[in-house]
Structures are given as structure tokens and as C-alpha cells.
KOLMAR-876360 format. One record per residue (C-alpha): residue in three letters; chain; x, y, z negated; residue number from 1. Coordinates in pm, whole numbers. Each point is the difference from the previous one (the first is absolute). Example, Ala and Ser with C-alpha at 12.3 -4.5 7.8 and 13.67 -1.06 7.14 Angstrom:
<sites>
SITE  kevo  fivo  px  py  pz  vodo
SITE  ALA  A  1230  -450  -780  1 .
SITE  SER  A  137  344  66  2 .
</sites>
This chain:
<sites>
SITE  kevo  fivo  px  py  pz  vodo
SITE  MET  A  11221  11282  -21435  1 .
SITE  TYR  A  318  104  105  2 .
SITE  ARG  A  24  275  301  3 .
SITE  HIS  A  334  50  189  4 .
SITE  GLN  A  -71  399  -36  5 .
SITE  LEU  A  101  -21  -391  6 .
SITE  SER  A  334  -34  111  7 .
SITE  TYR  A  -15  345  194  8 .
SITE  LEU  A  -229  188  -281  9 .
SITE  THR  A  288  -178  -273  10 .
SITE  GLU  A  276  198  185  11 .
SITE  TRP  A  -243  306  25  12 .
SITE  LEU  A  3  29  -364  13 .
SITE  LYS  A  353  56  -39  14 .
SITE  VAL  A  23  296  246  15 .
SITE  LYS  A  81  272  -189  16 .
SITE  HIS  A  -174  248  240  17 .
SITE  ARG  A  -256  -223  116  18 .
SITE  LYS  A  -290  135  201  19 .
SITE  PRO  A  -380  -128  -94  20 .
SITE  ILE  A  -76  -320  176  21 .
SITE  VAL  A  -372  -16  161  22 .
SITE  ILE  A  -78  -394  53  23 .
SITE  ARG  A  -234  2  334  24 .
SITE  GLY  A  -212  -304  88  25 .
SITE  ALA  A  -334  -104  26  26 .
SITE  ARG  A  -242  -114  -246  27 .
SITE  GLN  A  69  -280  -257  28 .
SITE  VAL  A  381  -101  174  29 .
SITE  GLY  A  161  49  -380  30 .
SITE  LYS  A  93  383  -3  31 .
SITE  SER  A  -115  29  -379  32 .
SITE  THR  A  94  -340  -98  33 .
SITE  LEU  A  327  84  172  34 .
SITE  VAL  A  64  291  -241  35 .
SITE  ARG  A  -91  -187  -291  36 .
SITE  LEU  A  257  -251  90  37 .
SITE  LEU  A  261  291  51  38 .
SITE  SER  A  -85  113  -387  39 .
SITE  GLU  A  -16  -344  -183  40 .
SITE  GLN  A  293  -106  192  41 .
SITE  CYS  A  236  336  -91  42 .
SITE  GLY  A  -177  75  -337  43 .
SITE  PHE  A  -111  323  115  44 .
SITE  ASP  A  -323  109  -208  45 .
SITE  LEU  A  -289  74  277  46 .
SITE  ILE  A  -254  278  -31  47 .
SITE  GLU  A  -210  -31  317  48 .
SITE  LEU  A  -280  215  124  49 .
SITE  ASN  A  -278  -125  243  50 .
SITE  PHE  A  -119  285  232  51 .
SITE  GLU  A  -275  -261  120  52 .
SITE  ARG  A  -133  -94  -316  53 .
SITE  ASN  A  57  345  -204  54 .
SITE  PRO  A  2  306  275  55 .
SITE  GLU  A  -16  256  -255  56 .
SITE  LEU  A  343  -60  -117  57 .
SITE  ALA  A  83  162  346  58 .
SITE  SER  A  -52  342  -170  59 .
SITE  PHE  A  348  -65  -214  60 .
SITE  PHE  A  180  42  332  61 .
SITE  LYS  A  -107  340  107  62 .
SITE  SER  A  259  250  -195  63 .
SITE  HIS  A  259  -217  198  64 .
SITE  ASP  A  216  33  -279  65 .
SITE  PRO  A  189  -387  -66  66 .
SITE  HIS  A  42  91  -385  67 .
SITE  LYS  A  -374  126  -61  68 .
SITE  ILE  A  -109  -271  203  69 .
SITE  THR  A  183  -255  -213  70 .
SITE  GLN  A  -150  190  -297  71 .
SITE  LEU  A  -327  -52  85  72 .
SITE  ILE  A  58  -358  80  73 .
SITE  SER  A  134  -61  -344  74 .
SITE  LEU  A  -311  131  -178  75 .
SITE  GLN  A  -260  -156  227  76 .
SITE  THR  A  179  -389  -14  77 .
SITE  GLY  A  178  73  -361  78 .
SITE  LYS  A  283  -121  109  79 .
SITE  THR  A  371  184  23  80 .
SITE  ILE  A  161  40  336  81 .
SITE  GLN  A  395  -32  -56  82 .
SITE  PRO  A  166  -5  328  83 .
SITE  GLY  A  237  -264  4  84 .
SITE  HIS  A  -243  -199  -169  85 .
SITE  THR  A  -370  53  141  86 .
SITE  LEU  A  -88  -97  378  87 .
SITE  LEU  A  -289  207  80  88 .
SITE  PHE  A  -229  -147  225  89 .
SITE  LEU  A  -247  196  220  90 .
SITE  ASP  A  -271  -276  157  91 .
SITE  GLU  A  -220  109  283  92 .
SITE  ILE  A  163  312  49  93 .
SITE  GLN  A  -163  103  301  94 .
SITE  GLY  A  -320  54  -245  95 .
SITE  SER  A  214  302  -65  96 .
SITE  ALA  A  154  270  226  97 .
SITE  GLU  A  163  224  -264  98 .
SITE  ALA  A  190  -347  -123  99 .
SITE  ILE  A  142  -28  300  100 .
SITE  VAL  A  113  327  51  101 .
SITE  ALA  A  152  4  -361  102 .
SITE  LEU  A  248  -277  65  103 .
SITE  ARG  A  186  257  164  104 .
SITE  TYR  A  61  206  -334  105 .
SITE  PHE  A  60  -335  -198  106 .
SITE  TYR  A  254  -44  257  107 .
SITE  GLU  A  164  317  -25  108 .
SITE  GLU  A  -25  99  -365  109 .
SITE  PHE  A  -53  -342  -185  110 .
SITE  PRO  A  196  -237  212  111 .
SITE  GLU  A  53  -228  -301  112 .
SITE  LEU  A  -319  -118  -54  113 .
SITE  HIS  A  -78  -307  164  114 .
SITE  ILE  A  -316  52  210  115 .
SITE  LEU  A  -161  -287  238  116 .
SITE  CYS  A  -320  75  198  117 .
SITE  ALA  A  -233  -209  189  118 .
SITE  GLY  A  -279  30  251  119 .
SITE  SER  A  -283  -277  176  120 .
SITE  LEU  A  -99  310  247  121 .
SITE  LEU  A  292  260  1  122 .
SITE  GLU  A  -7  -5  375  123 .
SITE  PHE  A  -361  178  -1  124 .
SITE  THR  A  125  262  -213  125 .
SITE  LEU  A  326  79  158  126 .
SITE  SER  A  -206  -12  350  127 .
SITE  GLN  A  -218  295  -124  128 .
SITE  ALA  A  92  328  161  129 .
SITE  GLY  A  204  241  -201  130 .
SITE  PHE  A  114  -260  -190  131 .
SITE  SER  A  378  -127  -28  132 .
SITE  MET  A  213  -213  -240  133 .
SITE  PRO  A  297  206  -176  134 .
SITE  VAL  A  238  -100  275  135 .
SITE  GLY  A  375  -100  -166  136 .
SITE  ARG  A  -144  -30  -351  137 .
SITE  ILE  A  -144  -340  22  138 .
SITE  GLU  A  61  -335  168  139 .
SITE  TYR  A  -254  -281  85  140 .
SITE  LEU  A  16  -333  -104  141 .
SITE  HIS  A  -207  -261  241  142 .
SITE  LEU  A  -177  -274  -132  143 .
SITE  GLY  A  -187  -252  175  144 .
SITE  PRO  A  -118  -338  -98  145 .
SITE  MET  A  245  -274  -172  146 .
SITE  THR  A  243  -221  191  147 .
SITE  PHE  A  15  -318  65  148 .
SITE  ALA  A  302  -9  -179  149 .
SITE  GLU  A  -171  191  -315  150 .
SITE  PHE  A  -266  -279  13  151 .
SITE  LEU  A  284  -247  -18  152 .
SITE  LEU  A  85  170  -341  153 .
SITE  ALA  A  -368  26  -98  154 .
SITE  VAL  A  -90  -358  38  155 .
SITE  GLY  A  274  -119  -196  156 .
SITE  GLU  A  244  -83  303  157 .
SITE  LYS  A  326  187  -126  158 .
SITE  ALA  A  231  -284  158  159 .
SITE  LEU  A  -155  20  332  160 .
SITE  ALA  A  8  415  8  161 .
SITE  ASP  A  367  -34  -71  162 .
SITE  PHE  A  43  -267  259  163 .
SITE  ILE  A  -140  266  282  164 .
SITE  ALA  A  166  262  -154  165 .
SITE  HIS  A  352  -160  67  166 .
SITE  TYR  A  -64  -223  268  167 .
SITE  GLN  A  222  34  275  168 .
SITE  ILE  A  -74  -78  413  169 .
SITE  PHE  A  266  -279  -22  170 .
SITE  GLU  A  -124  -221  -249  171 .
SITE  GLU  A  -234  -263  84  172 .
SITE  ILE  A  -355  9  -206  173 .
SITE  PRO  A  -116  -377  -138  174 .
SITE  LYS  A  -295  -75  150  175 .
SITE  PRO  A  -182  -19  -324  176 .
SITE  ILE  A  74  320  -129  177 .
SITE  HIS  A  -83  145  363  178 .
SITE  GLU  A  -336  -158  -39  179 .
SITE  LYS  A  -43  117  -342  180 .
SITE  LEU  A  51  356  121  181 .
SITE  MET  A  -249  -46  280  182 .
SITE  ASP  A  -287  -107  -255  183 .
SITE  ILE  A  52  290  -230  184 .
SITE  VAL  A  8  214  338  185 .
SITE  LYS  A  -343  -132  68  186 .
SITE  ILE  A  -79  92  -383  187 .
SITE  TYR  A  75  367  22  188 .
SITE  PHE  A  -223  7  350  189 .
SITE  VAL  A  -287  -61  -237  190 .
SITE  THR  A  94  167  -276  191 .
SITE  GLY  A  207  309  152  192 .
SITE  GLY  A  190  254  -133  193 .
SITE  MET  A  -254  200  -213  194 .
SITE  PRO  A  160  -9  -363  195 .
SITE  GLU  A  -315  -69  -174  196 .
SITE  SER  A  -97  -311  238  197 .
SITE  ILE  A  354  -119  -72  198 .
SITE  LYS  A  -35  6  -360  199 .
SITE  ALA  A  -323  -151  -21  200 .
SITE  TYR  A  123  -282  213  201 .
SITE  ALA  A  309  -80  -208  202 .
SITE  GLU  A  -192  28  -350  203 .
SITE  ASP  A  -206  -304  128  204 .
SITE  ASN  A  145  -139  309  205 .
SITE  THR  A  -349  -13  164  206 .
SITE  PHE  A  -116  258  273  207 .
SITE  LYS  A  -364  6  -130  208 .
SITE  THR  A  107  343  -222  209 .
SITE  SER  A  237  96  254  210 .
SITE  GLU  A  -280  10  261  211 .
SITE  LYS  A  -200  193  -241  212 .
SITE  VAL  A  229  275  -61  213 .
SITE  LYS  A  51  60  385  214 .
SITE  GLN  A  -374  -14  62  215 .
SITE  SER  A  -5  297  -258  216 .
SITE  ILE  A  274  165  169  217 .
SITE  LEU  A  -166  -7  321  218 .
SITE  SER  A  -330  115  -86  219 .
SITE  THR  A  178  263  -165  220 .
SITE  TYR  A  148  88  316  221 .
SITE  ARG  A  -343  -60  204  222 .
SITE  ASP  A  -110  276  -245  223 .
SITE  ASP  A  270  238  100  224 .
SITE  PHE  A  -42  -63  370  225 .
SITE  GLY  A  -325  254  16  226 .
SITE  LYS  A  260  270  -65  227 .
SITE  TYR  A  191  -85  280  228 .
SITE  ALA  A  -107  35  344  229 .
SITE  SER  A  305  -131  210  230 .
SITE  ILE  A  277  -207  18  231 .
SITE  THR  A  235  304  -52  232 .
SITE  GLN  A  -217  90  -374  233 .
SITE  LEU  A  65  -418  -67  234 .
SITE  CYS  A  380  52  68  235 .
SITE  LEU  A  12  313  -210  236 .
SITE  ALA  A  -161  -213  -299  237 .
SITE  ARG  A  294  -276  84  238 .
SITE  VAL  A  -292  -255  46  239 .
SITE  ALA  A  125  -37  364  240 .
SITE  TRP  A  326  62  178  241 .
SITE  LYS  A  32  86  374  242 .
SITE  VAL  A  288  -156  185  243 .
SITE  HIS  A  82  204  268  244 .
SITE  HIS  A  127  -81  328  245 .
SITE  THR  A  385  76  103  246 .
SITE  SER  A  197  11  295  247 .
SITE  ALA  A  299  -121  -250  248 .
SITE  ASN  A  256  150  218  249 .
SITE  GLY  A  221  148  -299  250 .
SITE  VAL  A  -58  85  -382  251 .
SITE  PRO  A  -175  170  -147  252 .
SITE  LEU  A  -303  -274  151  253 .
SITE  GLY  A  -229  286  -101  254 .
SITE  ALA  A  140  244  283  255 .
SITE  GLU  A  -143  -229  284  256 .
SITE  GLN  A  -331  -59  -205  257 .
SITE  ASN  A  -297  30  195  258 .
SITE  ASP  A  -345  96  -234  259 .
SITE  ARG  A  -228  -106  307  260 .
SITE  PHE  A  77  -361  -65  261 .
SITE  PHE  A  21  -204  -326  262 .
SITE  LYS  A  -103  -301  -186  263 .
SITE  VAL  A  -145  3  -365  264 .
SITE  LEU  A  144  -184  -334  265 .
SITE  PHE  A  -272  -47  -288  266 .
SITE  LEU  A  196  73  -339  267 .
SITE  ASP  A  28  -345  -102  268 .
SITE  ILE  A  -36  -370  143  269 .
SITE  GLY  A  -179  -132  -319  270 .
SITE  LEU  A  -257  274  61  271 .
SITE  VAL  A  -47  -88  358  272 .
SITE  SER  A  -43  -420  -93  273 .
SITE  THR  A  -270  99  -236  274 .
SITE  SER  A  -157  222  275  275 .
SITE  LEU  A  9  -296  237  276 .
SITE  GLY  A  -132  -245  -230  277 .
SITE  LEU  A  350  -181  11  278 .
SITE  ASN  A  108  -216  -324  279 .
SITE  TYR  A  282  -230  -86  280 .
SITE  LEU  A  -145  -309  121  281 .
SITE  ASN  A  -41  171  358  282 .
SITE  LEU  A  370  20  -38  283 .
SITE  MET  A  99  -323  -146  284 .
SITE  GLU  A  -211  -176  282  285 .
SITE  VAL  A  256  80  249  286 .
SITE  ASP  A  354  -46  54  287 .
SITE  GLU  A  68  318  124  288 .
SITE  LEU  A  -169  334  3  289 .
SITE  ASN  A  -113  73  359  290 .
SITE  PHE  A  -330  -134  -60  291 .
SITE  VAL  A  -206  367  -28  292 .
SITE  ASN  A  6  302  203  293 .
SITE  ASN  A  322  -91  190  294 .
SITE  GLY  A  233  43  -279  295 .
SITE  SER  A  -107  339  -97  296 .
SITE  LEU  A  2  -104  -348  297 .
SITE  THR  A  358  -66  11  298 .
SITE  GLU  A  42  332  182  299 .
SITE  GLN  A  -137  157  -267  300 .
SITE  PHE  A  235  -146  -229  301 .
SITE  ILE  A  314  89  167  302 .
SITE  GLY  A  -146  346  85  303 .
SITE  GLN  A  -73  92  -372  304 .
SITE  HIS  A  367  -90  -107  305 .
SITE  LEU  A  133  146  286  306 .
SITE  LEU  A  -196  365  -67  307 .
SITE  TYR  A  154  32  -369  308 .
SITE  ALA  A  358  -167  58  309 .
SITE  GLN  A  168  346  -7  310 .
SITE  MET  A  136  152  -278  311 .
SITE  PRO  A  -300  132  -276  312 .
SITE  TYR  A  40  353  103  313 .
SITE  GLU  A  -59  -44  380  314 .
SITE  GLU  A  -315  29  173  315 .
SITE  PRO  A  -151  -324  98  316 .
SITE  ASN  A  18  -55  382  317 .
SITE  LEU  A  -43  -273  237  318 .
SITE  TYR  A  39  -23  402  319 .
SITE  TYR  A  -79  -262  282  320 .
SITE  TRP  A  89  -8  332  321 .
SITE  ALA  A  -211  -53  343  322 .
SITE  ARG  A  149  -21  352  323 .
SITE  GLU  A  -138  320  201  324 .
SITE  LYS  A  82  -114  295  325 .
SITE  LYS  A  -363  -43  174  326 .
SITE  SER  A  89  -342  214  327 .
SITE  SER  A  122  -195  -329  328 .
SITE  SER  A  -152  1  -344  329 .
SITE  ALA  A  211  -95  -296  330 .
SITE  GLU  A  -40  121  -390  331 .
SITE  LEU  A  222  -88  -299  332 .
SITE  ASP  A  -155  -29  -331  333 .
SITE  TYR  A  264  254  -171  334 .
SITE  VAL  A  273  221  34  335 .
SITE  ILE  A  209  104  -284  336 .
SITE  SER  A  344  175  -15  337 .
SITE  TYR  A  325  -8  -226  338 .
SITE  GLY  A  216  287  72  339 .
SITE  GLN  A  64  -8  321  340 .
SITE  GLN  A  -104  -349  71  341 .
SITE  ILE  A  -317  -91  124  342 .
SITE  ILE  A  -182  -295  -33  343 .
SITE  PRO  A  -305  -151  167  344 .
SITE  ILE  A  -218  -238  -218  345 .
SITE  GLU  A  -227  -288  150  346 .
SITE  VAL  A  -234  -170  -292  347 .
SITE  LYS  A  -134  -362  87  348 .
SITE  ALA  A  -227  -164  -228  349 .
SITE  GLY  A  112  -380  87  350 .
SITE  LYS  A  376  -135  63  351 .
SITE  THR  A  0  57  389  352 .
SITE  GLY  A  -142  247  246  353 .
SITE  GLN  A  135  194  303  354 .
SITE  MET  A  238  276  -10  355 .
SITE  LYS  A  -73  176  309  356 .
SITE  SER  A  -51  368  -148  357 .
SITE  LEU  A  330  -17  -227  358 .
SITE  HIS  A  188  -99  291  359 .
SITE  LEU  A  -70  290  250  360 .
SITE  PHE  A  7  242  -294  361 .
SITE  LEU  A  360  -131  -94  362 .
SITE  LYS  A  61  33  384  363 .
SITE  GLU  A  -142  341  79  364 .
SITE  LYS  A  151  170  -319  365 .
SITE  GLN  A  340  -151  22  366 .
SITE  ARG  A  -36  -130  -359  367 .
SITE  HIS  A  144  -300  -125  368 .
SITE  LEU  A  -161  -113  -292  369 .
SITE  GLY  A  -364  -187  -9  370 .
SITE  VAL  A  -202  -137  -295  371 .
SITE  ARG  A  -286  -213  -51  372 .
SITE  PHE  A  -174  -70  -333  373 .
SITE  ASN  A  -219  -335  19  374 .
SITE  SER  A  -26  -306  -186  375 .
SITE  ALA  A  280  -191  40  376 .
SITE  PRO  A  320  -30  -194  377 .
SITE  PRO  A  296  288  86  378 .
SITE  SER  A  221  46  267  379 .
SITE  GLN  A  234  186  170  380 .
SITE  MET  A  166  -14  360  381 .
SITE  ASP  A  166  150  285  382 .
SITE  THR  A  -191  -74  299  383 .
SITE  THR  A  -81  80  398  384 .
SITE  THR  A  -333  -11  124  385 .
SITE  LYS  A  -131  59  402  386 .
SITE  LEU  A  -282  223  46  387 .
SITE  PRO  A  -238  -28  264  388 .
SITE  ASP  A  197  241  257  389 .
SITE  GLY  A  288  -254  -11  390 .
SITE  SER  A  196  246  -199  391 .
SITE  SER  A  124  -105  -362  392 .
SITE  VAL  A  78  138  -329  393 .
SITE  ASP  A  258  -81  -307  394 .
SITE  PHE  A  -121  36  -359  395 .
SITE  ARG  A  36  -77  -324  396 .
SITE  PHE  A  -338  -190  -121  397 .
SITE  LEU  A  -83  22  -373  398 .
SITE  SER  A  -273  -268  -90  399 .
SITE  LEU  A  -144  68  -333  400 .
SITE  PRO  A  -301  -187  -195  401 .
SITE  LEU  A  -265  212  -150  402 .
SITE  TYR  A  150  35  -334  403 .
SITE  LEU  A  333  153  79  404 .
SITE  VAL  A  -192  332  130  405 .
SITE  GLY  A  152  182  -266  406 .
SITE  GLN  A  347  -97  82  407 .
SITE  LEU  A  -26  151  347  408 .
SITE  SER  A  254  295  -61  409 .
SITE  ARG  A  242  -253  -188  410 .
SITE  LEU  A  -56  -274  240  411 .
SITE  SER  A  44  201  370  412 .
SITE  THR  A  311  199  -96  413 .
SITE  LYS  A  204  -306  -45  414 .
SITE  GLN  A  178  -62  269  415 .
</sites>
């Protein structure tokens, strides 16, 4: 169950004066598993405290003295803490405000000790009046569901994962390879990216156990929903994300974010499929993916990948654009930026579809690259398109199949 964030954390282990890392993400996206994989991969002794399971352990952190704290942890666990050899993991850290505050003193007085923390509902603690994280003394790592590329590795398709990672836009993808990848995309639509669901599918190559896992996760979330009174609180729990409207006249895109207008992404496409009663047979009975909800599943697939496409330490965010003139309606599924480059993105479930909104955006914003995700093989061309008002727009059109969403940054910057 390889995660790409392992590479980032492996480099973090080597930094001499490192900051404690707090892994932020929804329940069951694999935060604890990621830490255990890191410990195994790098040969560190793992000492794990879980403040949700053992809330009494929070008392160890009242002194804010890192050396006293580690002595108490050693007495409790019976394990010796050796800087450079021990990885201290504070799980569900939102259960101990004292432990969060103590991270500052570990950084300042005991930086040689490797400390990782995780919290599923950390945002609720952070939103409490009078509480603040130790600014400048910690760093975050944001973790979402497993990506399609990670899914390929998990189900034994390493050769396909390597093919995607090194694909160049001028190469022609043989039809059998393209069709195989699109079939695996459909499998991912059903299993989703929750690690336990993928593991269940990979172990028996059927959807039955995977479906049970997803039903269990959804039940857990529904039990938690009683705590949440608004979409804002669902977003705090990272079960849902607001995709905000932006005027997209320049970067950063958030500078022109309009908080009144947003659409919502759920955490994971597999959980969406289960909640809709959708199964693999539904997907295999059609050639394209536009048979349900006007392609909203495809939009969810692309959205959850774009949301976490930044560096692990960057706060996940995603935007869309809608034309603000009352006399004309146009809406782009997503707008992203790489450096100073703003990229409009259309998502199509099938192989065809009108691109009116994309063309209007390129004309109004004077941008020269447009991206479409769909089920067709990849292509790129320089083109000119006439608009309804008689004007025209020149741009580079990059069309990518769904399975290349993780390569957008690399392929869109290739000239």
C-alpha cells in the first residue's frame, strides 16, 4: 500500500533540525498506516500513543518539558526513546491540547527526536476560541484518499503505473493499453481511494469485501454527522470540500474567491458510488462514463485528484469559474494554477462534448492553454476556435484521458 508521501517523509527524517509534522486528513484515509509504513521502510522503532483510545496519556504533556515527557512515555510503554532511532507517533492528537502545545518545545529543545502526529478532527480543536497551533514550530502534511497511480501499484499493475509516470504527450498509446487503463479507472470508480477498501479488493480481487468496508466507513461518517450542523463543519472534518468560485483574473486564485458561491466535493468517489448503489456491472455495461448524474462521478474523480495535487505541505484547495455576466451563462468545472499559469479544465465523461465555457474563459482571460479530461486517448494541438460573437481565440488544447490526471502538472508545462 505505497503512498507517494513516503518519499517526502523519508527526506524529512534526514533533516537535522526538523519540525514535528502533523498529518491532517479525514478518518480512515490512511494517516496511521502511513506512519507505520515509514517506520518499517526506514528501520525506526515506532512508539505510538493514541489520545482517542487512551485519553489519560494527555497528562504526560502538562509539564511541556520534552525530556520529562519522553521519560514518562518510556515508563508507560517500556521502550527506550533514542533520538535518531525512535519515531514518536502521537495519533488523534486533537484529543490533547497539551500535546499540541508541547510540540513547540520539542522543536525548540529536542529537535533531534523524530515526531509525527495525526488528527482526524483536528480542525475542530483549531477552531476553538483561544487556541492556536505553535506557529513556525510545526509543519503540516495533508493526506487524502489514495490516487489512481497508487491504486495501480496496490493491485499489482506497477508496469502501467511506470508507463503513466513517464508518458510523453507526443507518444501514441496503443488501443489495448488505453482500454485496459480505462477499465481500471472504472474499477477505481467503485473501490475508490480509501486504503482499506483498496486492500480488500486487492486481496481477493472481488468487490464484495471492498463494498463491506465502504459501507462500514459510510456508517462511521453517518454516526459522526450528528455532530455537524452545517457544510462548514463537514468540511472541517474533511469529509467534504468546498470548491469556491474565483474570477481567475490572476494568481493566487484565492485572492478573487467568492465565498457565497461554491460547489461541493465529497471525500472519495468510491464512497459516492456506494451511497448511490452503483457497482462495477453498472459501469461495464456502458462504453462511456456519462450514464449517471451527467458525468458528476467523473467530475468527482478529477476533483479529488486535483485537490491534493499540490505539495504535501500545501493546504488543499480547488476552484471553479462561472461567467458573471447576467446575459450569458458559462461554467468551467475547475480552474487551477501552476506558478503564474492559470489553467481552465473541462471534464467530460465521454469522448465528446461542447467546449463553449472553455473557449469563453480563454478569450476573456487572455489565456492560451485549455485542458479537457475525458475517455479518449491523449492529444495536443494548437487550434483556433470561433466564438458565437464572431471573434476567435487561439490556444493550445491539451486533451487527456482520466487516468493521466496525476500527470497534468508535468504534461501541461511541456511545450
